[in-house]
C-alpha positions, -999 to +999 in steps of 0.1 A: -902+320-587-873+329-612-859+357-588-862+334-557-841+308-579-816+336-588-811+348-555-802+312-540-777+307-571-763+341-561-761+331-526-744+298-534-717+317-556-709+341-527-708+312-504-680+295-527-663+330-531-664+337-490-649+298-490-621+304-513-614+342-497-611+324-462-588+298-477-566+326-492-566+344-457-555+312-439-525+307-463-517+347-458-518+345-422-494+313-417-473+331-444-471+362-424-467+343-393-438+327-403-421+356-418-425+376-383-411+347-365-378+350-390-378+387-388-380+383-349-350+361-349-331+382-369-337+411-348-327+392-318-296+378-335-287+417-343-295+429-307-272+402-293-243+410-316-248+447-310-245+439-272-213+417-276-198+444-295-205+471-272-192+448-242-161+442-262-151+478-272-162+488-235-135+463-223-110+476-251-115+511-240-112+504-201-077+485-210-065+515-225-080+543-201-074+518-171-107+525-156 
């Protein structure tokens, strides 16, 4: 009988720990999703700046080489 009660108590403890872990995992997922979105926006802006500068320099070069 004591073993059965101990086992139930351990199972209850595991359920509480599992719920806490799930809560932490959900918070991490939200945080990482937000960080990824910000990073993706920054990469997009950097790529747009690169393309703009490339076009500007190509235009300047064409003006001087008369292409």
